[in-house]
C-alpha positions as CSV (number, residue, x, y, z in Angstrom):
1,M,0.0,0.0,0.0
2,R,1.3,3.4,-0.8
3,L,-0.2,6.8,0.1
4,S,0.5,9.3,-2.6
5,T,1.9,12.8,-2.1
6,K,-1.7,14.2,-2.4
7,G,-2.7,12.5,0.8
8,R,0.5,13.0,2.7
9,Y,0.8,16.7,1.7
10,A,-2.9,17.3,2.6
11,V,-2.2,15.9,6.1
12,M,1.0,17.9,6.5
13,A,-0.7,21.1,5.5
14,M,-3.7,20.5,7.8
15,V,-1.4,19.8,10.7
16,D,0.5,23.0,10.0
17,L,-2.9,24.8,9.9
18,A,-3.9,23.3,13.2
19,R,-0.6,24.3,14.7
20,H,-0.4,27.9,13.5
21,G,-4.1,28.8,12.9
22,A,-5.4,29.1,16.4
23,Q,-5.2,32.9,16.6
24,K,-5.6,34.0,13.0
25,P,-6.1,32.6,9.4
26,V,-3.0,31.0,7.9
27,S,-1.9,31.8,4.3
28,L,-1.1,29.0,1.9
29,A,2.2,30.8,1.2
30,D,3.2,30.4,4.8
31,I,2.3,26.7,4.8
32,S,4.1,26.3,1.5
33,T,7.3,27.8,3.0
34,R,7.2,25.9,6.3
35,Q,6.3,22.5,4.8
36,E,8.2,22.9,1.5
37,I,5.1,22.1,-0.6
38,S,4.4,23.9,-3.9
39,L,2.0,26.8,-3.5
40,S,0.0,25.8,-6.6
41,Y,-0.3,22.2,-5.3
42,L,-1.5,23.5,-2.0
43,E,-4.1,25.6,-3.8
44,Q,-5.5,22.5,-5.5
45,L,-5.5,20.6,-2.2
46,F,-7.2,23.3,-0.2
47,A,-9.9,23.7,-2.9
48,R,-10.7,20.0,-2.2
49,L,-10.4,20.4,1.6
50,R,-12.8,23.4,1.4
51,R,-15.3,21.4,-0.7
52,G,-15.0,18.6,1.9
53,G,-15.9,21.0,4.7
54,L,-12.6,20.7,6.5
55,V,-11.4,24.3,6.1
56,K,-12.9,27.7,5.7
57,S,-11.3,30.5,3.7
58,V,-11.0,34.1,5.0
59,R,-10.8,36.8,2.4
60,G,-9.0,40.1,2.6
61,P,-5.9,41.4,4.3
62,G,-4.7,39.0,6.8
63,G,-6.8,36.3,5.2
64,G,-6.1,32.7,4.6
65,Y,-7.5,29.5,5.9
66,R,-8.9,28.2,9.2
67,L,-10.0,24.8,10.3
68,A,-13.8,24.4,9.9
69,H,-13.8,22.2,13.0
70,G,-11.6,21.9,16.0
71,A,-8.3,20.0,15.6
72,G,-9.6,17.4,18.0
73,E,-12.6,16.8,15.8
74,T,-10.8,16.5,12.5
75,R,-9.7,13.0,11.7
76,I,-6.8,12.1,9.5
77,S,-8.9,9.8,7.5
78,D,-11.3,12.6,6.6
79,I,-8.4,14.7,5.3
80,I,-7.2,11.9,3.1
81,L,-10.6,11.0,1.7
82,S,-11.5,14.7,1.0
83,V,-8.6,14.9,-1.4
84,D,-9.8,11.8,-3.2
85,E,-7.1,9.6,-1.9
86,P,-8.5,6.1,-1.5
87,I,-7.4,4.1,1.6
88,K,-7.0,0.7,0.1
89,A,-4.4,-1.9,-0.4
90,T,-5.9,-4.0,-3.2
91,R,-5.6,-3.6,-6.9
92,C,-9.3,-4.1,-7.4
93,K,-11.6,-1.2,-7.9
94,T,-13.2,0.1,-4.7
95,D,-16.7,-1.2,-3.9
96,S,-16.7,-3.4,-7.0
97,P,-17.5,-7.1,-7.0
98,L,-15.1,-7.4,-9.9
99,G,-11.5,-8.5,-9.2
100,C,-8.2,-7.4,-10.6
101,H,-7.6,-10.4,-12.8
102,S,-8.1,-10.3,-16.6
103,D,-11.2,-12.5,-16.2
104,K,-12.5,-10.1,-13.6
105,S,-12.0,-12.7,-10.8
106,R,-10.5,-11.7,-7.5
107,C,-6.9,-12.6,-6.6
108,L,-6.2,-15.2,-3.9
109,T,-5.1,-12.5,-1.5
110,H,-7.9,-10.0,-2.1
111,D,-9.5,-10.4,1.3
112,L,-6.1,-10.0,3.0
113,W,-5.4,-6.7,1.3
114,A,-8.9,-5.5,1.6
115,E,-8.8,-6.1,5.4
116,L,-5.4,-4.3,5.6
117,G,-7.1,-1.3,3.9
118,N,-9.9,-1.5,6.4
119,Q,-7.4,-1.6,9.3
120,I,-5.5,1.4,7.9
121,H,-8.8,3.3,7.6
122,L,-9.8,2.4,11.2
123,Y,-6.4,3.6,12.5
124,L,-6.5,6.9,10.5
125,S,-10.0,7.4,11.8
126,S,-8.8,7.1,15.4
127,V,-6.1,9.8,15.0
128,T,-7.0,13.5,15.0
129,L,-5.1,16.6,13.9
130,L,-4.7,17.4,17.6
131,D,-3.1,14.0,18.3
132,V,-0.5,14.7,15.6
133,V,0.1,18.3,16.8
134,E,0.5,17.2,20.4
135,K,2.7,14.3,19.2
136,R,0.4,11.7,20.8
137,V,1.1,9.2,18.0
138,L,4.8,9.0,18.8
139,G,6.1,5.9,20.3
140,T,3.1,3.8,19.3
141,A,4.8,2.0,16.5
142,R,7.9,-0.1,16.7
143,P,10.3,-0.9,13.9
144,F,9.4,-4.1,12.1
145,T,11.8,-7.0,12.7
146,S,11.7,-10.1,10.5
147,P,10.8,-13.5,12.1
148,Q,14.3,-14.7,11.1
149,A,15.9,-12.0,13.2
150,D,13.7,-12.8,16.1
151,S,14.4,-16.5,15.9
152,A,18.2,-15.9,15.6
153,A,18.1,-14.0,18.9
154,M,16.1,-16.7,20.6
155,P,17.5,-20.1,21.6
156,A,16.1,-22.9,19.6
157,L,13.2,-24.7,21.2
158,S,13.8,-28.4,21.5
159,T,10.9,-30.8,21.2
160,P,11.0,-33.5,23.8
161,V,11.1,-37.0,22.5
162,P,8.9,-39.5,24.2
163,A,10.8,-42.3,25.9
164,N,9.1,-45.0,23.8
165,A,9.8,-43.3,20.4
166,V,11.6,-45.3,17.8
167,A,14.4,-43.5,15.9
168,A,13.8,-43.3,12.1
169,E,16.5,-45.0,10.0
């Protein structure tokens, strides 16, 4: 599964807005500079975020954008979905009974990847902008280690042999 720059940049920009927009609207130029995201790309993203009801624009001098809802009420999944970024791990079309094979059947691992997409969506739905701003998601994930690395560090388990077992020749 891969999240495109559209989803990642939208979340970065919204976290920046939550962090810097408590007192006054934040300009896209300021977000662009701080997050090193193209201004024209941000304009496209914020048009979608505004249509999705996640931000409000403020016109005039000192204008910019504000969160439409509190940072604690804005879920990361809502941001990603509002910029049309699907949260899925399958090759199959979303909500289609058709699979990704040429004969329209589903691959053997379809359910595995579909459930992974569901779990990612559930996790992103449980995290708010405020969680990210206050760094409450740090330390919850550990680096992945392969089973071989784990078994190399652990002593081999020996299986006890019953006393009446006959050795194979």
